VOBA-1610 file (N, C-alpha, C; in pm, whole numbers, padded with zeros to 5 digits, always signed):
BEGIN
Met+10494+12863+11121Met+10406+12952+11203Met+10300+12834+11265Ile+10280+12859+11392Ile+10193+12767+11474Ile+10041+12822+11436Thr+09953+12711+11419Thr+09819+12760+11397Thr+09746+12705+11497Ala+09632+12800+11548Ala+09564+12751+11665Ala+09393+12733+11613Glu+09368+12621+11682Glu+09198+12604+11664Glu+09150+12699+11769Lys+09011+12683+11719Lys+08912+12757+11806Lys+08906+12711+11939Gly+08933+12811+12036Gly+08951+12789+12179Gly+09078+12730+12233Asp+09165+12737+12135Asp+09334+12703+12168Asp+09376+12814+12237Thr+09445+12803+12347Thr+09502+12910+12429Thr+09651+12939+12391Arg+09707+12860+12321Arg+09863+12870+12289Arg+09872+13012+12208Arg+09979+13078+12222Arg+10004+13192+12168Arg+10042+13164+12003Leu+10010+13236+11901Leu+10064+13232+11777Leu+10188+13278+11762Met+10274+13209+11710Met+10424+13250+11697Met+10427+13277+11539Thr+10437+13408+11497Thr+10468+13448+11370Thr+10612+13475+11343His+10675+13537+11433His+10819+13589+11405His+10893+13517+11520His+11025+13494+11468His+11120+13466+11547His+11230+13563+11574Ala+11261+13545+11700Ala+11360+13653+11770Ala+11506+13654+11690Pro+11540+13768+11648Pro+11663+13769+11570Pro+11786+13729+11662Arg+11887+13668+11599Arg+11981+13594+11667Arg+12096+13707+11671Pro+12175+13716+11769Pro+12285+13798+11775Pro+12377+13793+11648Ser+12432+13911+11613Ser+12498+13902+11490Ser+12657+13874+11545Val+12684+13884+11658Val+12802+13868+11697Val+12839+13742+11791Asp+12931+13688+11753Asp+12996+13549+11848Asp+13034+13607+11959Leu+12940+13614+12102Leu+12985+13674+12217Leu+13110+13577+12269Asp+13088+13449+12241Asp+13185+13385+12300Asp+13314+13386+12253Ala+13328+13436+12135Ala+13463+13474+12074Ala+13509+13603+12116Val+13431+13700+12134Val+13465+13811+12179Val+13520+13807+12329Ala+13446+13715+12419Ala+13493+13703+12539Ala+13635+13630+12555Ala+13657+13536+12459Ala+13795+13472+12435Ala+13895+13554+12423His+13857+13643+12321His+13962+13742+12281His+14003+13826+12377His+13893+13892+12450His+13942+13955+12579His+14015+13894+12679His+13964+13759+12713His+14032+13689+12817His+14185+13660+12761Ile+14208+13612+12657Ile+14345+13588+12594Ile+14429+13731+12622Ala+14367+13836+12575Ala+14433+13970+12584Ala+14495+14002+12708Glu+14388+13968+12807Glu+14410+14003+12954Glu+14525+13921+13007Glu+14533+13799+12955Glu+14649+13713+12999Glu+14770+13741+12946Thr+14780+13747+12814Thr+14909+13737+12752Thr+14965+13894+12719Arg+14867+13979+12700Arg+14916+14129+12679Arg+15008+14132+12582Thr+15016+14062+12475Thr+15084+14080+12357Thr+15028+14183+12261Pro+15105+14238+12189Pro+15048+14356+12078Pro+14911+14278+12012Leu+14942+14180+11937Leu+14850+14097+11862Leu+14717+14054+11936Thr+14726+14012+12076Thr+14597+13972+12121Thr+14526+14100+12170Leu+14600+14197+12203Leu+14543+14327+12242Leu+14464+14374+12127Trp+14532+14394+12010Trp+14458+14440+11878Trp+14329+14357+11838Ile+14336+14238+11854Ile+14232+14153+11849Ile+14136+14188+11937Ala+14147+14199+12031Ala+14033+14216+12155Ala+13987+14364+12099Val+14073+14469+12079Val+14017+14608+12042Val+13948+14613+11912Ala+13983+14513+11798Ala+13908+14518+11705Ala+13750+14457+11711Asp+13739+14403+11833Asp+13592+14362+11847Asp+13505+14463+11901Ile+13564+14580+11923Ile+13484+14710+11990Ile+13391+14755+11871Pro+13417+14776+11753Pro+13315+14831+11657Pro+13209+14737+11636Val+13253+14615+11629Val+13142+14493+11605Val+13035+14500+11732Leu+13089+14524+11842Leu+12998+14515+11957Leu+12919+14646+11960Ile+12961+14758+11920Ile+12897+14885+11910Ile+12795+14871+11796Ala+12825+14806+11685Ala+12719+14775+11592Ala+12594+14695+11629Glu+12645+14601+11739Glu+12542+14497+11789Glu+12451+14577+11882Val+12499+14662+11957Val+12429+14763+12058Val+12332+14838+11971His+12377+14894+11868His+12291+14999+11789His+12185+14892+11726Arg+12209+14774+11673Arg+12084+14687+11622Arg+12003+14647+11725Gly+12061+14618+11843Gly+11959+14580+11965Gly+11869+14698+11980Arg+11935+14833+11991Arg+11825+14932+11999Arg+11735+14958+11895Ser+11765+14942+11788Ser+11671+14957+11674Ser+11576+14841+11700Leu+11603+14722+11735Leu+11507+14611+11752Leu+11408+14659+11872Leu+11460+14703+11959Leu+11381+14759+12074Leu+11284+14838+12052Thr+11319+14952+11964Thr+11243+15056+11909Thr+11111+14980+11827Tyr+11143+14893+11749Tyr+11032+14809+11671Tyr+10945+14758+11755Val+11001+14686+11881Val+10891+14613+11979Val+10818+14722+12052Arg+10881+14830+12073Arg+10815+14930+12175Arg+10714+15002+12075Ala+10728+15024+11963Ala+10617+15063+11878Ala+10504+14983+11837Asp+10548+14849+11828Asp+10439+14736+11813Asp+10341+14738+11929Tyr+10407+14732+12051Tyr+10332+14758+12182Tyr+10255+14850+12194Ala+10302+14966+12156Ala+10216+15090+12170Ala+10093+15085+12064Asp+10122+15035+11954Asp+10026+15028+11848Asp+09919+14922+11903Leu+09960+14812+11952Leu+09872+14713+12004Leu+09788+14770+12128Leu+09851+14845+12211Leu+09773+14897+12306Leu+09672+14986+12284Ala+09716+15074+12174Ala+09614+15157+12111Ala+09494+15099+12044Ala+09529+14976+11976Ala+09417+14907+11918Ala+09313+14833+12038Ala+09385+14792+12140Ala+09306+14744+12230Ala+09209+14851+12316Gln+09266+14942+12327Gln+09174+15061+12387Gln+09071+15122+12285Ala+09107+15124+12151Ala+08999+15144+12053Ala+08891+15037+12047Thr+08939+14912+12064Thr+08848+14801+12074Thr+08749+14813+12182Leu+08806+14848+12305Leu+08717+14869+12414Leu+08615+14989+12428Ala+08683+15080+12352Ala+08566+15220+12352Ala+08478+15180+12231Ala+08513+15109+12126Ala+08415+15078+12021Ala+08295+14967+12074Asp+08357+14876+12178Asp+08256+14790+12224Asp+08144+14870+12339Ser+08216+14968+12404Ser+08131+15032+12491Ser+08042+15136+12402Asp+08084+15173+12296Asp+07993+15253+12209Asp+07895+15168+12119Gly+07890+15038+12147Gly+07815+14958+12069Gly+07826+14928+11942Glu+07958+14956+11875Glu+07991+14931+11730Glu+07978+14781+11716Thr+07928+14728+11576Thr+07890+14604+11555Thr+08037+14514+11547Asp+08124+14567+11499Asp+08263+14477+11505Asp+08366+14569+11580Pro+08359+14577+11706Pro+08469+14611+11772Pro+08603+14555+11764Leu+08628+14430+11742Leu+08743+14364+11741Leu+08817+14396+11602Trp+08747+14482+11521Trp+08821+14520+11399Trp+08961+14597+11402Tyr+08967+14665+11516Tyr+09081+14756+11562Tyr+09201+14656+11583Leu+09164+14545+11653Leu+09264+14483+11688Leu+09323+14356+11557Arg+09204+14321+11474Arg+09254+14245+11382Arg+09322+14335+11263Asp+09287+14460+11240Asp+09377+14538+11177Asp+09497+14555+11207Glu+09521+14580+11334Glu+09670+14611+11389Glu+09742+14483+11384Leu+09696+14355+11410Leu+09754+14242+11408Leu+09801+14203+11262Thr+09708+14244+11166Thr+09749+14214+11038Thr+09852+14305+10996Ala+09866+14435+11014Ala+09970+14508+10996Ala+10094+14458+11044Gln+10113+14429+11178Gln+10225+14384+11237Gln+10258+14242+11183His+10175+14185+11119His+10225+14029+11066His+10305+14063+10931Glu+10291+14173+10865Glu+10353+14204+10742Glu+10509+14191+10776Pro+10583+14135+10695Pro+10716+14116+10689Pro+10787+14254+10702Arg+10905+14246+10775Arg+10969+14381+10783Arg+11127+14324+10807Asp+11207+14426+10760Asp+11357+14393+10763Asp+11399+14411+10898Leu+11455+14320+10978Leu+11508+14341+11106Leu+11654+14317+11129Arg+11726+14339+11018Arg+11874+14337+11024Arg+11917+14467+11096
//
């Protein structure tokens, strides 16, 4: 984790982007070889990649759902912070701190 000193404008990086679980270069190579040779074996190898690619698409959609939810929660916290500030609350940034703490908790992203 990168830490920032007071006044530092760098973004804090607390999570790393998940890597693809599929070797896309291998899938592309399987497809290319199957197109060129058109033997039963190479065609079956290329076809065998389809379920793996479908699983990766589902995984990507799940990760996108997490990101959208995190964004919506941060936006709601920012709006609550602005409203609290205009209402004169003593600690309006509490809403953002609370949401950032909640998002910092580890979650399974497989």
